[in-house]
C-alpha positions in Angstrom: 90.7 74.5 123.6 91.2 77.8 125.2 89.8 81.3 125.4 90.7 84.9 126.2 88.5 87.9 127.0 88.6 91.6 126.6 86.7 93.3 129.3 86.5 96.9 130.4 87.6 97.1 134.1 89.6 99.4 136.3 90.9 99.5 139.8 90.5 103.2 140.1 87.0 103.6 138.5 83.6 102.2 139.0 82.2 101.1 135.6 78.5 101.3 134.9 77.7 97.9 133.4 74.8 99.3 131.4 77.1 102.0 129.8 79.9 99.7 128.7 80.5 99.4 125.0 83.1 96.7 123.9 83.2 97.5 120.2 86.6 96.6 118.9 88.9 96.5 115.9 91.2 93.5 115.4 94.4 94.7 113.8 96.3 91.4 113.9 95.3 88.0 115.2 97.2 84.9 114.2 98.8 81.8 115.6 102.4 80.6 115.4 105.5 82.4 114.1 105.0 85.1 111.5 105.9 84.0 108.0 109.0 85.4 106.5 108.7 87.6 103.4 110.7 85.1 101.4 108.4 82.3 102.3 105.3 84.3 101.5 106.9 85.1 98.1 108.3 81.6 97.3 106.5 79.1 99.5 102.9 80.1 98.8 103.1 79.2 95.1 101.9 75.7 96.0 99.0 76.6 98.2 95.4 77.3 97.2 94.3 80.8 96.4 93.5 82.8 99.5 95.6 80.7 101.8 97.4 83.7 103.4 94.1 85.4 104.1 92.8 82.2 105.9 95.7 82.4 108.4 94.5 85.9 109.5 90.8 86.1 108.8 90.1 88.7 111.6 92.8 91.2 110.5 91.2 94.6 109.9 87.7 93.6 111.0 85.6 96.1 113.0 83.0 94.7 115.5 80.6 97.3 116.6 77.9 96.9 119.3 75.1 99.3 118.7 72.9 98.5 121.7 73.5 98.2 125.4 74.4 94.9 127.1 75.9 93.4 123.9 79.3 92.0 123.0 80.8 89.9 120.2 81.8 86.3 120.9 84.3 84.9 118.4 84.8 81.2 117.8 88.1 80.0 116.1 89.0 76.6 114.8 92.8 76.5 114.3 94.0 74.0 111.7 97.7 73.1 111.5 99.0 73.4 107.9 102.5 72.1 107.0 104.6 72.6 103.9 107.4 70.4 102.8 110.1 73.1 102.9 112.8 70.8 101.6 111.1 70.5 98.3 109.9 74.1 98.2 113.1 75.9 99.2 116.6 75.4 98.1 119.2 74.0 100.6 121.3 76.7 102.3 125.0 76.6 103.0 126.0 77.0 106.6 129.4 78.7 106.8 130.0 77.5 110.4 129.5 73.8 109.8 130.5 74.0 106.1 127.5 71.9 105.1 124.3 72.3 103.1 121.2 72.1 105.3 117.6 71.7 104.2 115.1 74.0 105.8 112.8 72.4 108.4 109.1 71.9 107.4 107.3 75.2 107.5 104.1 75.4 109.6 101.2 77.8 109.4 97.9 77.8 111.1 94.7 78.4 109.2 91.7 79.8 111.1 88.1 79.1 110.5 86.1 81.8 112.3 82.6 82.7 113.2 81.3 85.5 115.3 78.0 86.2 117.0 76.5 89.0 119.0 75.7 88.0 122.6 73.4 89.7 125.1 74.2 90.2 128.7 72.2 90.9 131.9 71.9 94.5 133.1 74.3 94.1 136.0 77.1 92.2 134.1 79.8 94.1 132.3 79.9 92.9 128.6 83.2 91.4 127.3 84.6 90.5 123.9 85.3 86.8 124.1 87.5 84.7 121.9 87.2 80.9 122.1 89.7 78.8 120.1 89.9 75.1 119.4 92.8 73.2 117.9 91.7 70.9 115.1 92.9 67.2 115.4 93.3 67.1 111.7 96.3 68.7 109.9 96.6 69.8 106.3 99.9 69.1 104.5 101.0 70.6 101.1 103.7 68.9 99.2 105.0 69.7 95.7 105.4 66.7 93.4 106.5 66.4 89.8 105.6 63.8 87.2 108.4 62.4 85.1 108.1 62.5 81.3 108.1 58.7 81.1 105.0 58.5 83.5 103.1 60.7 81.1 104.3 58.7 78.1 103.3 55.4 79.8 99.8 56.8 80.6 99.3 57.9 76.9 100.3 54.4 75.7 97.9 52.8 78.2 95.1 54.9 76.9 95.9 54.0 73.3 96.2 50.3 74.2 92.9 50.3 76.1 91.2 52.0 73.2 92.6 49.5 70.7 91.5 46.6 72.9 87.9 47.9 73.3 87.6 48.6 69.6 88.9 45.1 68.9 86.3 43.5 71.3 83.5 45.5 69.7 84.6 44.5 66.2 84.8 40.9 67.3 81.4 41.0 68.8 79.8 42.6 65.7 81.5 40.1 63.4 80.3 37.2 65.6 76.6 38.5 65.5 76.7 39.2 61.8 78.2 35.8 61.0 75.4 34.0 63.0 72.7 35.9 61.0 74.2 34.8 57.7 73.8 31.1 58.5 
């Protein structure tokens, strides 16, 4: 867990704590390396809808404090998300080693966020506070295919199971009806 603060302060000026407004706009806040355009185009095909937005939920948000002695506190839960890049992307040829290499697993960080407005005492300068916590649980996306014979085997199992159940019902009905005839 960690945190960072945005506070109005200056070595050359005295700030009146009661006059400080820490309204702010978040243009970009994310964790980890930025994703390449290729990965965004090709790699996100196997992720849930809205995944890219969940890695940058603060981007473009405006947080306005309308009253004195207020500031926004933001709480972030950072969740590691891995993609099996070998299955998602084709192997690339390295001219130096003259070998094909598979890309390393791609990692992104999803952010669950909440924000609240906090009140400060009159003599304390308000600050925009960001507190983040790394989740001990990671999410992993992997692309898998089902072979045609797996599908065929499943269909045959359904047909066989249906045949068996119908046979058992028919046998039970025949047994009950034959006892009534006696």
